[in-house]
C-alpha positions as CSV (number, residue, x, y, z in Angstrom):
1,X,-28.5,13.5,16.4
2,X,-26.2,10.7,15.2
3,X,-24.6,11.0,11.8
4,X,-26.0,8.4,9.4
5,X,-23.8,7.9,6.3
6,X,-25.6,7.6,2.9
7,X,-25.5,4.4,1.0
8,X,-23.2,6.1,-1.5
9,X,-20.6,6.9,1.2
10,X,-20.8,3.3,2.6
11,X,-20.3,1.9,-0.9
12,X,-17.3,4.3,-1.5
13,X,-15.7,3.1,1.8
14,X,-16.2,-0.6,1.1
15,X,-14.8,-0.4,-2.4
16,X,-11.9,2.0,-1.7
17,X,-8.4,0.4,-1.6
18,X,-6.7,1.9,1.5
19,X,-3.6,-0.2,1.1
20,X,-0.5,2.0,1.1
21,X,1.3,-0.8,-0.7
22,X,-0.7,0.0,-3.9
23,X,-0.5,3.8,-3.6
24,X,3.3,4.2,-3.9
25,X,6.3,2.1,-4.7
26,X,8.0,2.5,-1.3
27,X,11.8,2.5,-0.6
28,X,14.3,0.0,-2.0
29,X,15.5,-2.5,0.7
30,X,19.0,-4.0,0.6
31,X,20.8,-6.6,2.7
32,X,23.9,-5.3,4.5
33,X,24.8,-7.9,7.0
34,X,24.6,-11.7,7.7
35,X,25.0,-13.9,10.8
36,X,24.5,-17.6,11.3
37,X,25.0,-20.5,13.7
38,X,24.2,-23.8,11.9
39,X,24.8,-27.5,12.1
40,X,27.5,-26.9,9.4
41,X,29.4,-24.2,11.4
42,X,29.2,-21.4,13.9
43,X,29.5,-18.6,11.4
44,X,28.3,-17.6,7.9
45,X,31.6,-18.3,6.0
46,X,32.1,-21.8,7.5
47,X,28.5,-22.8,6.8
48,X,28.6,-21.4,3.2
49,X,31.9,-23.1,2.4
50,X,30.5,-26.5,3.5
51,X,27.3,-26.0,1.6
52,X,29.3,-25.3,-1.6
53,X,31.5,-28.4,-0.9
54,X,28.4,-30.6,-0.6
55,X,29.1,-31.6,3.0
56,X,26.5,-33.0,5.3
57,X,26.1,-32.1,8.9
58,X,23.6,-34.8,9.8
59,X,24.7,-37.3,12.5
60,X,23.2,-39.9,14.8
61,X,21.2,-38.9,17.9
62,X,22.9,-40.2,21.0
63,X,21.1,-41.2,24.2
64,X,18.9,-44.0,25.4
65,X,15.8,-41.9,25.0
66,X,16.1,-42.2,21.2
67,X,16.7,-46.0,21.1
68,X,13.0,-46.9,20.7
69,X,12.2,-44.1,18.2
70,X,12.0,-44.8,14.4
71,X,14.2,-41.8,13.6
72,X,17.7,-41.7,15.1
73,X,19.3,-38.9,13.1
74,X,19.3,-35.1,13.2
75,X,21.3,-32.0,12.1
76,X,22.8,-30.9,15.4
77,X,25.0,-28.0,16.3
78,X,28.4,-29.2,17.5
79,X,28.2,-28.4,21.2
80,X,32.0,-29.1,21.6
81,X,32.8,-26.4,19.0
82,X,30.2,-24.0,20.4
83,X,30.4,-23.7,24.2
84,X,27.7,-21.2,25.1
85,X,29.4,-20.5,28.4
86,X,32.2,-18.8,26.4
87,X,29.7,-16.2,25.1
88,X,27.1,-15.8,27.8
89,X,26.8,-15.5,31.6
90,X,25.4,-18.4,33.5
91,X,22.4,-16.2,34.3
92,X,21.7,-15.7,30.6
93,X,21.9,-19.4,29.9
94,X,19.4,-20.0,32.8
95,X,16.9,-17.3,31.7
96,X,17.0,-17.7,27.9
97,X,16.1,-20.6,25.7
98,X,18.8,-22.2,23.5
99,X,17.1,-20.8,20.4
100,X,17.3,-17.3,21.9
101,X,21.0,-17.7,22.6
102,X,21.7,-18.9,19.1
103,X,19.8,-15.9,17.7
104,X,21.9,-13.5,19.8
105,X,25.1,-15.1,18.5
106,X,23.9,-14.8,14.9
107,X,22.8,-11.2,15.5
108,X,26.2,-10.3,16.8
109,X,27.9,-11.6,13.7
110,X,25.3,-9.9,11.4
111,X,25.7,-6.5,13.1
112,X,29.5,-6.8,12.9
113,X,29.5,-7.6,9.2
114,X,27.1,-4.7,8.6
115,X,29.4,-2.3,10.5
116,X,26.6,-1.5,12.9
117,X,28.3,-2.3,16.2
118,X,29.3,1.3,17.0
119,X,26.2,3.1,15.9
120,X,25.3,6.1,18.2
121,X,22.5,5.4,20.6
122,X,20.6,8.5,19.3
123,X,20.1,6.7,16.0
124,X,18.6,3.5,17.4
125,X,15.0,4.7,17.3
126,X,14.9,3.7,13.6
127,X,16.4,0.2,14.1
128,X,14.1,-2.7,14.7
129,X,14.0,-6.4,15.3
130,X,11.8,-9.0,13.5
131,X,13.0,-12.4,14.8
132,X,10.7,-15.4,15.3
133,X,10.6,-18.9,16.5
134,X,8.7,-21.8,14.9
135,X,8.5,-24.1,17.9
136,X,9.7,-23.7,21.5
137,X,11.8,-26.3,23.2
138,X,9.4,-29.0,24.5
139,X,12.0,-30.2,27.0
140,X,11.4,-26.9,28.9
141,X,7.8,-27.8,29.3
142,X,8.0,-31.4,30.4
143,X,10.9,-30.8,32.7
144,X,9.1,-27.9,34.3
145,X,6.0,-30.0,34.8
146,X,8.1,-32.7,36.5
147,X,9.4,-30.0,38.8
148,X,5.9,-28.8,39.5
149,X,5.0,-32.4,40.6
150,X,7.8,-32.1,43.2
151,X,6.6,-28.7,44.4
152,X,5.4,-25.3,43.2
153,X,8.6,-23.6,44.2
154,X,10.6,-25.9,42.0
155,X,9.2,-24.3,38.9
156,X,11.6,-21.7,37.5
157,X,10.5,-18.1,37.3
158,X,12.1,-18.1,33.8
159,X,9.9,-21.0,32.5
160,X,7.4,-18.8,30.7
161,X,10.0,-16.3,29.3
162,X,12.0,-19.2,28.0
163,X,9.2,-20.6,25.9
164,X,7.6,-17.4,24.5
165,X,8.3,-17.3,20.7
166,X,9.0,-13.5,20.8
167,X,11.7,-13.6,23.5
168,X,14.6,-13.8,21.0
169,X,13.3,-10.6,19.5
170,X,13.0,-9.0,22.8
171,X,16.4,-10.0,24.1
172,X,18.1,-8.7,20.9
173,X,16.3,-5.4,21.1
174,X,17.3,-5.0,24.8
175,X,20.9,-6.0,24.3
176,X,21.5,-3.4,21.6
177,X,19.0,-0.8,22.7
178,X,17.1,-1.0,19.3
179,X,13.9,1.0,19.7
180,X,12.3,0.5,16.3
181,X,9.6,-2.1,15.5
182,X,9.8,-5.1,17.9
183,X,7.9,-7.8,16.0
184,X,7.9,-11.6,16.2
185,X,6.6,-14.2,13.8
186,X,5.6,-17.8,14.4
187,X,4.3,-19.5,11.3
188,X,5.8,-23.0,11.7
189,X,8.5,-23.8,9.1
190,X,7.8,-20.5,7.2
191,X,8.7,-18.4,10.3
192,X,12.2,-17.2,9.3
193,X,11.1,-16.3,5.7
194,X,8.0,-14.4,6.9
195,X,10.2,-12.5,9.4
196,X,12.4,-11.3,6.6
197,X,9.4,-10.4,4.5
198,X,7.7,-8.5,7.3
199,X,11.0,-6.6,8.1
200,X,11.3,-5.8,4.4
201,X,7.8,-4.2,4.4
202,X,8.6,-2.2,7.6
203,X,11.5,-0.6,5.9
204,X,9.9,-0.3,2.5
205,X,6.9,1.7,3.9
206,X,8.8,3.8,6.4
207,X,8.4,2.1,9.8
208,X,12.2,1.6,10.2
209,X,15.5,2.3,8.4
210,X,17.3,-0.9,9.6
211,X,15.8,-4.2,10.7
212,X,17.4,-7.4,12.1
213,X,15.4,-10.3,10.6
214,X,15.3,-14.0,11.0
215,X,14.6,-16.8,13.5
216,X,16.2,-19.1,16.1
217,X,15.3,-22.7,16.5
218,X,16.6,-25.4,18.9
219,X,14.1,-28.1,19.9
220,X,15.8,-31.4,19.1
221,X,14.8,-33.8,21.9
222,X,13.1,-37.1,22.2
223,X,9.6,-35.7,22.5
224,X,9.9,-33.6,19.4
225,X,11.4,-36.4,17.4
226,X,8.6,-38.8,18.6
227,X,5.9,-36.3,17.7
228,X,7.2,-35.8,14.2
229,X,7.6,-39.5,13.8
230,X,4.0,-40.0,14.7
231,X,3.1,-37.7,11.9
232,X,5.3,-39.9,9.6
233,X,7.3,-36.7,8.7
234,X,10.8,-37.8,9.5
235,X,13.3,-40.0,7.7
236,X,13.7,-43.5,9.2
237,X,15.4,-45.4,6.4
238,X,18.9,-44.0,6.8
239,X,19.6,-44.3,10.5
240,X,22.8,-46.3,9.6
241,X,23.9,-43.6,7.1
242,X,22.9,-40.3,8.6
243,X,24.7,-38.1,6.1
244,X,22.4,-39.5,3.4
245,X,19.1,-39.2,5.3
246,X,18.1,-35.8,3.9
247,X,17.8,-36.1,0.2
248,X,15.4,-33.5,-1.4
249,X,14.1,-34.6,-4.8
250,X,15.7,-38.0,-4.7
251,X,13.6,-41.1,-5.5
252,X,14.4,-42.7,-2.1
253,X,13.6,-39.7,0.1
254,X,11.4,-40.7,3.0
255,X,11.0,-37.7,5.2
256,X,12.9,-34.7,6.6
257,X,15.7,-34.5,9.1
258,X,15.3,-32.2,12.0
259,X,17.9,-29.4,12.5
260,X,18.6,-26.5,14.7
261,X,20.3,-23.1,14.4
262,X,19.8,-19.4,13.7
263,X,20.3,-17.0,10.8
264,X,19.9,-13.2,11.0
265,X,19.9,-10.8,8.0
266,X,20.4,-7.1,8.3
267,X,17.9,-5.3,6.0
268,X,18.3,-1.6,5.4
269,X,16.8,1.1,3.2
270,X,19.1,1.8,0.2
271,X,19.5,5.5,1.0
272,X,20.5,4.7,4.6
273,X,23.0,2.1,3.5
274,X,24.6,4.5,1.0
275,X,24.6,7.3,3.6
276,X,26.8,5.2,5.9
277,X,28.7,3.5,3.2
278,X,27.5,0.0,4.3
279,X,28.4,-3.2,2.4
280,X,25.5,-4.0,0.1
281,X,25.2,-7.8,-0.5
282,X,21.8,-8.1,-2.2
283,X,18.4,-6.5,-2.6
284,X,15.0,-7.7,-1.5
285,X,12.6,-7.1,-4.4
286,X,9.3,-8.8,-3.4
287,X,7.4,-10.7,-0.7
288,X,4.5,-13.0,-1.4
289,X,2.2,-14.7,1.1
290,X,-0.7,-17.1,0.8
291,X,-2.7,-19.8,2.5
292,X,-3.5,-23.3,1.2
293,X,-6.8,-23.5,3.0
294,X,-6.5,-27.2,2.4
295,X,-5.0,-29.5,5.1
296,X,-3.3,-29.3,8.5
297,X,0.1,-30.7,7.3
298,X,-0.1,-31.4,3.6
299,X,-0.2,-29.0,0.6
300,X,-2.9,-29.4,-2.0
301,X,-2.0,-31.6,-5.0
302,X,-1.9,-28.7,-7.4
303,X,0.3,-26.7,-5.1
304,X,-1.9,-23.7,-5.7
305,X,-0.9,-22.0,-2.4
306,X,2.7,-22.2,-3.3
307,X,2.0,-20.8,-6.8
308,X,0.1,-17.8,-5.3
309,X,3.0,-16.9,-3.0
310,X,5.6,-17.1,-5.9
311,X,3.4,-15.1,-8.2
312,X,2.8,-12.4,-5.6
313,X,6.5,-12.1,-4.8
314,X,7.2,-11.7,-8.6
315,X,4.4,-9.2,-8.9
316,X,5.6,-7.0,-6.0
317,X,9.1,-7.1,-7.6
318,X,7.6,-5.8,-10.8
319,X,9.2,-8.6,-12.8
320,X,8.3,-11.1,-15.4
321,X,8.7,-14.8,-14.5
322,X,11.2,-15.1,-17.3
323,X,13.6,-13.0,-15.3
324,X,13.9,-15.5,-12.5
325,X,17.1,-17.5,-12.8
326,X,17.2,-19.6,-9.6
327,X,14.8,-21.0,-7.1
328,X,15.9,-22.0,-3.6
329,X,13.2,-24.5,-2.9
330,X,11.6,-25.3,0.5
331,X,11.9,-29.0,-0.5
332,X,12.3,-30.8,2.8
333,X,12.9,-34.4,1.5
334,X,9.3,-35.6,2.0
335,X,7.8,-37.7,-0.8
336,X,4.7,-35.5,-1.3
337,X,6.0,-32.0,-0.6
338,X,9.0,-32.0,-2.9
339,X,6.9,-33.3,-5.8
340,X,4.2,-30.7,-5.4
341,X,6.6,-27.8,-5.0
342,X,8.5,-28.9,-8.2
343,X,5.2,-28.8,-10.1
344,X,4.3,-25.4,-8.7
345,X,7.7,-24.0,-9.7
346,X,7.2,-25.2,-13.3
347,X,3.7,-23.8,-13.5
348,X,4.6,-20.4,-12.2
349,X,7.8,-19.9,-14.2
350,X,6.5,-21.6,-17.3
351,X,9.7,-23.5,-18.1
352,X,11.8,-26.3,-16.6
353,X,15.3,-24.9,-17.3
354,X,15.4,-22.6,-14.2
355,X,18.2,-23.7,-11.8
356,X,16.6,-25.1,-8.5
357,X,18.2,-26.5,-5.4
358,X,17.4,-27.3,-1.8
359,X,20.3,-27.0,0.7
360,X,18.5,-29.1,3.3
361,X,20.4,-32.2,2.2
362,X,23.4,-30.6,4.0
363,X,21.9,-29.0,7.1
364,X,18.5,-30.7,7.5
365,X,15.3,-28.9,8.2
366,X,15.7,-26.2,10.7
367,X,11.9,-25.8,11.1
368,X,11.3,-22.1,11.9
369,X,14.9,-21.2,11.0
370,X,14.9,-22.9,7.6
371,X,13.6,-20.1,5.5
372,X,15.9,-17.4,6.9
373,X,19.0,-19.6,6.7
374,X,18.3,-20.6,3.1
375,X,17.5,-16.9,2.3
376,X,21.0,-16.1,3.7
377,X,22.4,-18.7,1.2
378,X,20.4,-17.0,-1.6
379,X,22.0,-13.7,-0.7
380,X,25.4,-15.3,-0.8
381,X,24.6,-16.8,-4.2
382,X,23.5,-13.5,-5.6
383,X,26.5,-11.7,-4.2
384,X,29.1,-14.2,-5.2
385,X,27.6,-15.5,-8.4
386,X,27.6,-19.1,-7.4
387,X,24.7,-21.5,-6.9
388,X,24.5,-23.9,-3.9
389,X,23.8,-27.6,-4.7
390,X,21.2,-30.2,-3.7
391,X,23.1,-33.2,-2.4
392,X,22.3,-36.9,-2.0
393,X,20.5,-37.2,-5.3
394,X,21.3,-40.7,-6.5
395,X,18.3,-40.9,-8.8
396,X,15.9,-38.0,-9.5
397,X,12.3,-38.9,-8.8
398,X,10.3,-39.5,-11.9
399,X,7.8,-36.9,-10.9
400,X,10.4,-34.1,-10.5
401,X,10.6,-32.3,-13.8
402,X,12.8,-29.3,-13.0
403,X,16.5,-28.5,-13.4
404,X,18.2,-29.5,-10.1
405,X,21.7,-28.0,-9.2
406,X,23.7,-31.1,-8.0
407,X,27.1,-29.4,-7.6
408,X,27.9,-25.8,-6.8
409,X,28.4,-23.9,-10.0
410,X,28.8,-20.4,-11.4
411,X,25.5,-18.7,-12.0
412,X,26.9,-17.4,-15.3
413,X,24.5,-14.6,-16.1
414,X,25.3,-11.4,-17.8
415,X,22.2,-9.7,-16.3
416,X,21.0,-9.1,-12.8
417,X,20.9,-12.3,-10.8
418,X,17.3,-12.8,-9.5
419,X,16.1,-15.7,-7.3
420,X,13.0,-16.9,-5.4
421,X,13.2,-18.4,-2.0
422,X,10.2,-20.6,-1.1
423,X,9.2,-21.4,2.5
424,X,6.1,-23.3,3.6
425,X,4.7,-24.3,7.0
426,X,2.1,-26.5,8.7
427,X,-1.4,-25.0,8.6
428,X,-0.9,-24.2,4.9
429,X,1.1,-21.0,5.4
430,X,3.3,-20.1,2.4
431,X,5.9,-17.5,1.8
432,X,8.1,-16.5,-1.1
433,X,10.9,-13.9,-1.1
434,X,12.3,-12.4,-4.3
435,X,16.0,-11.6,-3.9
436,X,18.5,-10.2,-6.4
437,X,22.1,-9.1,-6.8
438,X,22.4,-5.3,-6.2
439,X,22.6,-2.8,-9.0
440,X,22.3,1.0,-8.8
């Protein structure tokens, strides 16, 4: 005889909230290490110094394949300054995508800064990796197809592993023998921020004690540029002045500038960080997610999805909106997106005096690695009490009614420094991280 639950039991099941998130507060999660390879520099300190100085890393694209394209600028890593053959075996370069290689370099710096390089192997069951990729390198696909036309055996056995979005995560895990959660995120331009948020939750609710979190992205090629141009997403007005092409919130902004790079944050439970006397740079307080449910590439005019993500991050942090002192905006330098995000920030925080900036004027839009790189800059801002600027603002757009940081400045707060980091992606996916300076 089969058990048949009563209507009362079914009703109880359907209405019961089984979320562990609502049943206990979870552990505190701090940031103990940082690593980055960016168009600005091949490490965290160089990149941060140039951000504060208001320098731009955007240059012209070279090569005949770009001559007929409307956009001829990008934020590229200096290949002369970063020779991958100095860091990797030829077999690694052959089997891994450029994005994976950049993520490995950023991970090495992050682990070193967190004093985790010599951790005993027996302790690695509780260390995990949450590293994603927004978009794989399209050149791998069309070059492999060209090889297939020449013959089946011309297709590399590494073709599929090179384009899988989770392979950076896998290679980091294998290189350091980390046996905790091995989780990859691919949510377009929100990838890196979502990866940090997911890693935060893994630690908060006990799945791991330490997580490497972030993303790697390297897909600047003619096909990618052409594809984004066809979407009318890229800047085309400043081909003769590349350093001015990315200009979030400026009245003359006309599209984003594609970038590449990687940033990795080491997240750790507070008790674990204290136990090993780790350097504590900041604390992750909250993580908000939402969907626009509106359009493939454009946010809704009211920015409701962005508002939901910010409100949910603030709610998880158990804060009031009045406690937020800085917002690192997603603002990519598109006419529509910047305006809608500015409106959403004003509506959520209920005031226009909060300091806001977008660092994309300096390093362009790193697609899936934008949110994690910018979160890294927020960690630096919280730790060093200095705000990074938005550059290239000659005239603020009439529709932008928020307080934009135009030059690096002291945060000047006598209380805990608390910030929001917004990150949004195609498909209407939204993420917000609440990050603060650390206090016991």
